[in-house]
Structure formats: structure tokens, C-alpha cells
C-alpha positions in Angstrom: -103.7 31.3 -1.8 -101.3 28.3 -1.8 -102.2 24.6 -1.1 -100.0 23.5 1.8 -99.4 20.5 4.0 -102.5 20.8 6.2 -104.7 20.9 3.1 -103.0 17.8 1.7 -103.2 15.9 4.9 -107.0 16.8 5.2 -107.6 15.3 1.8 -105.5 12.2 2.6 -107.2 11.7 5.9 -110.7 12.2 4.4 -110.0 9.6 1.7 -109.1 7.1 4.4 -112.4 7.5 6.2 -114.9 4.7 5.9 -117.8 6.8 7.1 -118.8 10.5 6.9 -117.2 12.8 9.4 -120.2 13.7 11.6 -118.7 15.8 14.4 -120.4 19.1 15.3 -120.3 21.4 12.4 -119.4 18.5 10.0 -122.5 18.9 7.8 -122.1 22.6 7.2 -120.9 23.7 3.7 -117.5 25.3 4.2 -114.5 26.6 2.2 -112.3 23.5 2.2 -109.2 25.6 2.6 -110.0 27.8 5.6 -112.9 25.8 6.9 -115.1 28.9 7.2 -118.5 29.5 5.7 -118.2 30.7 2.1 -119.3 34.2 2.9 -116.8 34.5 5.7 -113.9 32.9 3.9 -110.5 34.5 4.6 -108.4 32.7 1.9 -107.9 35.7 -0.3 -106.1 37.8 2.3 -103.6 35.1 3.4 -99.9 35.5 2.6 -96.7 33.8 3.8 -94.0 35.5 5.6 -90.2 35.4 5.8 -89.0 33.5 8.8 -86.2 31.4 10.2 -88.7 29.0 11.8 -90.5 25.8 10.6 -93.3 23.9 12.2 -94.1 20.2 12.4 -97.7 19.6 13.4 -98.2 16.0 14.8 -101.9 15.4 14.8 -104.0 12.9 16.7 -106.0 10.8 14.2 -109.1 12.8 13.1 -107.9 16.1 14.5 -107.2 17.3 11.0 -110.9 16.8 10.1 -112.2 19.2 12.6 -113.1 22.5 11.1 -112.2 24.4 14.3 -108.6 23.2 14.2 -106.3 26.2 14.0 -103.1 24.3 12.9 -103.8 25.2 9.3 -103.4 28.9 10.2 -99.7 28.2 10.9 -99.3 26.7 7.5 -101.1 29.6 5.9 -98.4 31.9 7.3 -95.2 29.8 7.7 -93.8 28.4 4.4 -92.0 25.4 6.0 -94.9 23.8 7.8 -95.1 20.0 7.9 -98.0 17.9 9.1 -98.5 14.2 9.9 -101.0 11.9 11.6 -99.5 10.5 14.8 -99.1 6.7 15.1 -97.6 5.0 18.2 -96.5 1.9 16.3 -96.0 3.2 12.8 -94.6 6.7 12.7 -94.5 8.3 9.3 -91.1 7.5 7.6 -91.0 10.9 5.9 -91.4 12.6 9.3 -88.6 10.6 10.8 -86.4 11.5 8.0 -87.3 15.2 8.5 -86.4 15.0 12.1 -82.9 13.7 11.2 -82.2 16.4 8.6 -79.2 18.3 9.9 -80.6 21.7 8.7 -83.3 21.5 11.5 -83.1 21.8 15.2 -86.3 20.1 16.4 -87.9 21.6 19.5 -90.9 20.0 21.1 -93.5 22.4 22.6 -94.9 21.0 25.7 -95.3 22.0 29.4 -92.2 21.9 31.3 -93.6 19.9 34.2 -93.8 16.7 32.0 -90.2 17.1 30.6 -86.8 16.5 32.1 -85.7 19.9 33.4 -82.3 19.7 31.6 -84.0 19.6 28.3 -86.2 22.7 28.9 -85.1 25.7 26.9 -84.8 28.9 28.8 -83.5 31.2 26.1 -82.9 31.2 22.3 -79.4 31.5 20.7 -79.6 31.5 16.8 -77.5 28.9 15.1 -75.6 29.5 11.8 -76.2 25.9 10.7 -79.6 24.9 12.0 -83.1 26.4 11.9 -85.6 25.9 14.6 -88.2 23.2 13.8 -91.0 23.6 16.4 -93.0 20.4 17.0 -96.6 20.8 18.1 -98.7 18.0 19.4 -102.1 18.7 18.1 -105.1 17.1 19.8 -107.0 17.1 23.1 -104.9 17.6 26.2 -105.2 13.8 27.0 -104.2 12.9 23.4 -101.3 15.4 23.5 -100.0 13.8 26.7 -100.3 10.4 25.1 -98.3 11.5 22.0 -95.6 13.1 24.2 -95.2 9.9 26.3 -95.3 7.4 23.5 -93.2 9.0 20.8 -89.6 7.8 21.6 -88.3 9.6 18.5 -89.1 12.9 20.3 -87.3 12.0 23.6 -83.9 13.6 22.9 -85.1 16.9 21.7 -85.1 20.1 23.7 -88.6 21.2 25.1 -90.0 24.7 25.0 -92.7 25.6 27.5 -94.9 28.5 27.9 -96.8 29.7 31.1 -99.7 31.7 29.6 -100.6 34.6 31.9 -104.1 34.8 30.3 -106.7 32.2 29.6 -106.8 31.4 25.9 -108.8 33.6 23.7 -110.1 30.6 21.8 -113.8 30.3 22.6 -114.7 27.8 19.7 -113.7 24.7 21.6 -113.6 24.1 25.4 -110.1 23.5 26.7 -109.6 20.9 29.5 -107.0 23.1 31.2 -107.8 26.8 32.0 -104.6 28.1 30.5 -104.5 25.7 27.5 -103.8 27.6 24.3 -105.1 26.9 20.7 -102.5 25.5 18.4 -102.0 28.8 16.5 -101.6 30.7 19.8 -98.8 28.4 20.8 -97.1 28.9 17.5 -97.2 32.5 17.9 -95.6 32.3 21.3 -92.8 30.2 19.6 -92.3 32.9 17.0 -91.9 35.4 19.9 -89.3 33.1 21.5 -87.1 33.4 18.5 -87.5 37.2 18.4 -89.9 37.3 15.4 -92.4 39.6 17.1 -93.9 40.9 13.8 -94.6 37.4 12.6 -96.1 36.5 16.0 -98.5 39.5 15.8 -99.6 38.5 12.3 -100.3 35.0 13.4 -102.2 36.2 16.4 -104.2 38.5 14.1 -104.9 35.7 11.7 -106.0 33.5 14.6 -108.3 36.3 15.9 -109.9 36.7 12.4 -110.4 33.0 12.1 -112.0 32.8 15.5 -114.4 35.7 14.9 -115.5 34.5 11.5 -115.9 30.9 12.8 -118.2 32.1 15.7 -120.1 34.3 13.3 -120.7 31.3 11.1 -122.0 29.3 14.0 -124.5 32.1 14.6 -125.2 32.4 10.9 -124.2 36.1 11.0 -122.5 38.2 8.3 -119.1 39.9 8.7 -119.5 43.2 10.9 -117.8 46.4 9.7 -115.3 46.4 12.6 -114.1 42.8 11.9 -110.5 42.1 12.5 -110.4 40.7 8.9 -109.9 44.2 7.6 -107.0 44.9 10.0 -105.3 41.6 8.9 -105.7 42.5 5.2 -104.1 46.0 5.9 -101.2 44.3 7.7 -100.6 41.9 4.8 -100.4 44.7 2.2 -97.3 45.9 3.9 -95.5 42.5 3.4 
């Protein structure tokens, strides 16, 4: 298993903390890479995939410290995943440089109702010179709206929006909107948008495995024989 941007950001944010992280589940001993209980760890079955996509995860303050965050699942699968802590007044200089790199086409993922309609993408046309860089605003719904409104460096980018037909499968954290998806679920829909259905399915399966193991950990249970973890391991063997 490789160490990626989310792992490095977690260590950086933890080092900045002046007091222990005491959110729900913060005291439980976990694998520091997948944030699951040691007996439910999925690190050994993770592999990266070949993809044209990249992801930039812009996180609200201590979101990276929450063990239930699913952004790290994206970085587990997608080699070019970048992660930064959001700041209204002092955006990360490396992030701003990344957004100006001509090899990327930044695309903000956010509900169309909050964007100018002429910026909303309706279809995907591959480019011979630019790869899609999907920007995910990671936090609570109120925090994501704040990041969207108060990040002028994102204003000129196209917006990709999804209208989920089903309520999110994520039962770990209560969403403020009935159709609000977990970060990894949104990333999987972005992969479908660029016609990478196999990668989308793998991310969905990785998400399901994480969710199942996380809930088992909350109940202090062991891995059942039918767990999706075994299906995920079988899928990765074919990569």
C-alpha cells in the first residue's frame, strides 16, 4: 500500500493541532492509513488504477481528521489525487499553481442550482491536451457551500453536477440533504461521467467495503464471511 496525499495531509493537520482530536470515534485505536480497526483493515487489498482523471480534494479545516471521511478512498484508487485544507484568506500556493497547470482541466463538482448555468457541463468530450481534474469540496453541506461561494480562484471553472436518483448508501454520517452523497460516491459518479465505468465500479466497491467495515467496527464485530471485502480483493486481482 502506498502513502498518498490524504495520508500526508492527515499527519500535517494532526501536527498543527494544539489539543487532541476528540470527535466521536477519535479515541479508538485505528489503522492510520485506512482509519478502520486493525482487525478490519483493508490496506493490503488496495491498488491504484489506470485513469485519465485526477482529483483535487479541498477539505474544510479538521475534515481530514475524521475517521469516517471517505476522501482517502479516492486517493487509494486514483494515483493523481491532491488534497489541501481550505482557507478563505490564504489559499495554498501549491494548489493555486496546480490549478494553473495547462495539462489539467479543472472541473468543480457542485449542485447546478448554485452555479451559473452556462458553466454547467452536460457532456464530456475528451481533450488531447488536458486531463480532467475534478475538484471536490469536502465538508458538511454548509461548509461546502461556504467554500464554493468564497473561493474566487474556482469561479471560472466549469461545474459538474449530479442528481442522485437514490439516497446515499453512506450510513456512517448523517447528511443534511436527503440526496447528499459521500465524497467517494461523488468521485465514482465523476468517473462514470468520463466513461470510466470499470474504475467507477471499483471505487463504489471500495466505498462499500469501507462502509461495511467501519460500521462493524462501531459495533465491535468481526468481518462476516459474505463481506464485500472479498469481492473487492477478487476484483483487484484482475488489474
